[in-house]
Backbone as CSV, one residue per row, in Angstrom:
resi,resn,N_x,N_y,N_z,CA_x,CA_y,CA_z,C_x,C_y,C_z
1,MET,19.799,20.500,-9.744,18.629,19.687,-9.449,17.899,20.325,-8.263
2,TYR,16.593,20.410,-8.373,15.757,20.959,-7.314,14.794,19.883,-6.834
3,SER,14.493,19.906,-5.552,13.472,18.994,-5.033,12.651,19.716,-3.978
4,ILE,11.374,19.341,-3.915,10.480,19.834,-2.870,9.906,18.635,-2.136
5,LYS,9.511,18.860,-0.888,8.966,17.771,-0.082,7.743,18.281,0.671
6,VAL,6.700,17.452,0.688,5.537,17.718,1.530,5.327,16.508,2.433
7,GLU,4.706,16.756,3.569,4.426,15.681,4.520,2.953,15.674,4.878
8,ALA,2.453,14.490,5.154,1.073,14.300,5.578,1.039,13.044,6.436
9,ASP,-0.130,12.671,6.904,-0.218,11.458,7.716,-1.574,10.796,7.551
10,PHE,-1.630,9.556,7.985,-2.881,8.804,8.012,-2.784,7.758,9.105
11,SER,-3.918,7.304,9.553,-3.993,6.245,10.567,-4.704,5.052,9.953
12,ALA,-4.177,3.862,10.206,-4.801,2.663,9.656,-4.318,1.435,10.425
13,ALA,-5.069,0.361,10.261,-4.727,-0.920,10.877,-4.271,-1.894,9.794
14,HIS,-3.467,-2.863,10.213,-3.055,-3.938,9.308,-2.503,-5.081,10.137
15,ASN,-2.286,-6.176,9.481,-1.496,-7.261,10.056,-0.675,-7.856,8.931
16,LEU,0.507,-8.348,9.274,1.417,-8.860,8.265,1.250,-10.362,8.109
17,ARG,1.009,-10.770,6.874,0.874,-12.187,6.568,2.266,-12.802,6.421
18,GLY,2.438,-13.998,6.938,3.705,-14.701,6.809,4.780,-14.219,7.760
19,TYR,4.432,-13.380,8.693,5.380,-12.828,9.655,5.150,-13.501,10.997
20,ARG,6.201,-13.829,11.686,6.083,-14.420,13.020,6.512,-13.389,14.044
21,GLY,5.593,-12.966,14.863,5.877,-11.955,15.872,4.654,-11.086,16.087
22,LYS,4.832,-10.023,16.831,3.718,-9.154,17.196,2.952,-8.615,15.985
23,CYS,3.668,-8.334,14.912,3.027,-7.695,13.759,2.138,-8.626,12.944
24,GLU,2.133,-9.921,13.277,1.193,-10.810,12.591,-0.225,-10.605,13.129
25,GLU,-0.331,-9.992,14.295,-1.638,-9.687,14.882,-2.134,-8.333,14.378
26,LEU,-3.434,-8.170,14.376,-4.037,-6.901,13.985,-3.527,-5.791,14.897
27,HIS,-3.035,-4.714,14.290,-2.546,-3.557,15.041,-2.604,-2.333,14.130
28,GLY,-2.369,-1.166,14.673,-2.450,0.048,13.875,-1.254,0.948,14.058
29,HIS,-1.152,1.906,13.162,-0.097,2.912,13.197,-0.683,4.263,12.826
30,ASN,-0.021,5.292,13.266,-0.234,6.639,12.760,0.951,6.908,11.829
31,TRP,0.763,6.603,10.557,1.831,6.729,9.583,2.045,8.184,9.199
32,LYS,3.306,8.567,9.076,3.686,9.859,8.519,4.236,9.562,7.133
33,VAL,3.916,10.411,6.165,4.327,10.193,4.784,4.962,11.466,4.233
34,ALA,6.094,11.321,3.560,6.731,12.434,2.856,6.822,12.082,1.384
35,ALA,6.448,13.031,0.539,6.562,12.867,-0.908,7.521,13.928,-1.430
36,VAL,8.479,13.495,-2.259,9.477,14.397,-2.822,9.318,14.420,-4.340
37,ALA,9.222,15.626,-4.888,9.213,15.829,-6.339,10.528,16.492,-6.718
38,ARG,11.031,16.156,-7.899,12.365,16.616,-8.285,12.396,16.970,-9.774
39,LYS,13.077,18.076,-10.074,13.238,18.496,-11.474,14.596,19.162,-11.652
40,ASP,15.103,19.079,-12.876,16.350,19.752,-13.214,16.157,21.261,-13.326
41,ASN,14.990,21.652,-13.836,14.734,23.063,-14.108,13.441,23.516,-13.447
42,LEU,13.403,24.788,-13.146,12.200,25.373,-12.561,11.233,25.784,-13.665
43,ASP,9.961,25.887,-13.305,8.978,26.343,-14.285,9.127,27.850,-14.509
44,LYS,8.236,28.434,-15.322,8.385,29.841,-15.716,8.255,30.824,-14.559
45,ILE,7.672,30.389,-13.431,7.588,31.300,-12.283,8.598,30.944,-11.196
46,GLY,9.472,29.980,-11.493,10.563,29.664,-10.576,10.250,28.591,-9.545
47,MET,9.382,27.632,-9.899,8.998,26.567,-8.964,9.260,25.193,-9.566
48,VAL,9.550,24.229,-8.698,9.555,22.829,-9.116,8.127,22.397,-9.373
49,LEU,7.297,22.688,-8.396,5.890,22.306,-8.404,5.239,23.069,-7.265
50,ASP,3.993,23.357,-7.384,3.273,24.037,-6.316,3.141,23.084,-5.121
51,PHE,3.614,23.511,-3.943,3.489,22.691,-2.736,2.042,22.256,-2.518
52,HIS,1.127,23.198,-2.708,-0.297,22.921,-2.474,-0.784,21.785,-3.376
53,TYR,-0.378,21.813,-4.646,-0.776,20.761,-5.581,-0.237,19.403,-5.138
54,LEU,1.054,19.351,-4.802,1.649,18.076,-4.391,0.975,17.540,-3.134
55,LYS,0.735,18.408,-2.165,0.101,17.958,-0.928,-1.339,17.511,-1.177
56,ARG,-2.058,18.228,-2.039,-3.440,17.840,-2.361,-3.478,16.452,-3.008
57,GLU,-2.579,16.204,-3.948,-2.549,14.903,-4.618,-2.154,13.798,-3.648
58,LEU,-1.197,14.070,-2.770,-0.819,13.089,-1.747,-1.995,12.801,-0.829
59,ASN,-2.687,13.823,-0.382,-3.820,13.619,0.529,-4.964,12.847,-0.117
60,LYS,-5.158,12.989,-1.422,-6.184,12.199,-2.120,-5.903,10.703,-1.969
61,ILE,-4.638,10.340,-2.080,-4.260,8.928,-1.944,-4.393,8.476,-0.499
62,LEU,-3.944,9.309,0.427,-3.991,8.929,1.840,-5.425,8.802,2.341
63,GLU,-6.360,9.536,1.745,-7.775,9.398,2.125,-8.272,7.982,1.881
64,ARG,-7.727,7.312,0.868,-8.122,5.926,0.564,-7.630,4.951,1.628
65,LEU,-6.584,5.356,2.373,-5.979,4.487,3.385,-6.404,4.845,4.804
66,ASP,-6.772,6.090,5.025,-7.019,6.596,6.373,-8.188,5.878,7.051
67,HIS,-7.924,5.432,8.265,-8.899,4.734,9.103,-9.479,3.491,8.424
68,LYS,-8.622,2.804,7.688,-9.003,1.555,7.035,-8.206,0.404,7.638
69,TYR,-8.765,-0.789,7.449,-8.026,-2.019,7.722,-7.392,-2.372,6.384
70,LEU,-6.117,-2.089,6.228,-5.456,-2.155,4.935,-5.564,-3.524,4.265
71,ASN,-5.538,-4.583,5.038,-5.613,-5.933,4.468,-6.891,-6.155,3.668
72,ARG,-7.920,-5.384,3.915,-9.193,-5.530,3.209,-9.262,-4.751,1.905
73,LEU,-8.313,-3.853,1.666,-8.298,-3.106,0.413,-7.814,-4.022,-0.709
74,ALA,-8.367,-3.861,-1.894,-8.077,-4.766,-3.012,-6.580,-4.941,-3.246
75,TYR,-5.823,-3.871,-3.274,-4.381,-3.940,-3.535,-3.673,-4.789,-2.489
76,PHE,-4.044,-4.599,-1.220,-3.348,-5.285,-0.132,-3.928,-6.666,0.172
77,LYS,-4.949,-7.063,-0.560,-5.377,-8.466,-0.494,-4.364,-9.335,-1.224
78,LYS,-3.691,-8.738,-2.228,-2.699,-9.462,-3.020,-1.269,-9.185,-2.549
79,VAL,-1.047,-8.001,-1.969,0.281,-7.549,-1.567,0.281,-7.357,-0.052
80,ASN,1.253,-7.928,0.629,1.339,-7.798,2.081,1.466,-6.312,2.460
81,PRO,0.657,-5.806,3.389,0.663,-4.382,3.714,1.811,-3.967,4.645
82,THR,3.027,-4.262,4.219,4.211,-3.821,4.947,4.404,-2.322,4.683
83,SER,5.203,-1.677,5.482,5.510,-0.262,5.236,6.170,-0.085,3.865
84,GLU,7.001,-1.046,3.473,7.639,-0.993,2.163,6.591,-0.971,1.044
85,ASN,5.613,-1.868,1.140,4.592,-1.942,0.101,3.619,-0.765,0.164
86,ILE,3.404,-0.220,1.337,2.568,0.983,1.457,3.262,2.153,0.770
87,ALA,4.574,2.301,0.966,5.328,3.366,0.294,5.248,3.215,-1.222
88,LYS,5.389,1.996,-1.714,5.309,1.744,-3.157,3.914,2.057,-3.684
89,TYR,2.883,1.650,-2.956,1.496,1.930,-3.348,1.280,3.432,-3.495
90,ILE,1.704,4.196,-2.499,1.524,5.645,-2.530,2.311,6.235,-3.703
91,TYR,3.556,5.822,-3.879,4.396,6.312,-4.974,3.722,6.068,-6.322
92,GLU,3.293,4.842,-6.558,2.711,4.496,-7.859,1.443,5.293,-8.141
93,HIS,0.602,5.464,-7.138,-0.617,6.238,-7.345,-0.322,7.727,-7.491
94,LEU,0.655,8.213,-6.792,1.039,9.624,-6.901,1.697,9.902,-8.248
95,GLN,2.474,8.966,-8.739,3.178,9.134,-10.005,2.213,9.337,-11.175
96,SER,1.029,8.757,-11.085,0.070,8.931,-12.176,-0.440,10.370,-12.265
97,GLU,-0.310,11.136,-11.192,-0.743,12.542,-11.176,0.426,13.528,-11.157
98,VAL,1.568,13.099,-10.643,2.731,13.978,-10.478,3.931,13.290,-11.130
99,SER,4.198,13.643,-12.371,5.246,12.938,-13.118,6.638,13.162,-12.540
100,SER,6.826,14.233,-11.786,8.146,14.538,-11.236,8.383,13.924,-9.857
101,ILE,7.498,13.011,-9.442,7.672,12.408,-8.118,8.995,11.634,-8.085
102,GLN,9.760,11.841,-7.041,11.067,11.203,-6.887,11.017,10.056,-5.882
103,SER,10.352,10.305,-4.739,10.346,9.285,-3.694,9.179,9.503,-2.748
104,VAL,8.848,8.430,-2.051,7.857,8.472,-0.975,8.485,7.768,0.218
105,THR,8.454,8.443,1.370,8.939,7.861,2.616,7.755,7.691,3.548
106,VAL,7.692,6.521,4.182,6.617,6.204,5.127,7.255,5.850,6.464
107,TRP,6.840,6.549,7.519,7.252,6.238,8.882,6.110,5.516,9.568
108,GLU,6.375,4.367,10.157,5.331,3.716,10.952,5.419,4.129,12.415
109,ASN,6.521,4.735,12.786,6.674,5.366,14.112,7.798,6.396,13.995
110,ASN,8.147,7.030,15.091,9.129,8.115,15.037,10.533,7.678,14.664
111,THR,10.839,6.394,14.783,12.215,5.943,14.560,12.382,4.945,13.429
112,SER,11.292,4.603,12.746,11.374,3.567,11.698,10.651,4.032,10.434
113,SER,11.406,4.096,9.334,10.816,4.532,8.063,11.383,3.731,6.916
114,VAL,10.692,3.817,5.791,11.139,3.191,4.541,10.893,4.190,3.420
115,THR,11.807,4.201,2.454,11.667,5.078,1.301,11.597,4.236,0.039
116,TYR,10.620,4.576,-0.820,10.513,3.935,-2.131,10.783,4.987,-3.197
117,GLU,11.667,4.652,-4.124,11.896,5.493,-5.295,12.159,4.589,-6.481
118,ALA,11.625,4.977,-7.603,11.781,4.133,-8.807,13.045,4.478,-9.555
């Protein structure tokens, strides 16, 4: 089994609905995101996937989130914009372009992350 990973980041604001504590107030993060693609076999030139392609597709999704108030985006009007749900959102949108996507990890700071994999 082979896997590749690319990383990118975005900045955005959110507040958590139904949460009691600091995070119920409007605040922001500089999120770091890692996307992992995985395959049993390499392609004809010996790659899982082109790093550039995976990073480009990830960045297309992150552009939709960057410098936004996430609670105002249609998806997050229905789904609480927790780091868990942000990871799932990125995974689902990335999966439509990259069938070999294995997981998406989102860090909201240097010591706290969540990974979503289907």
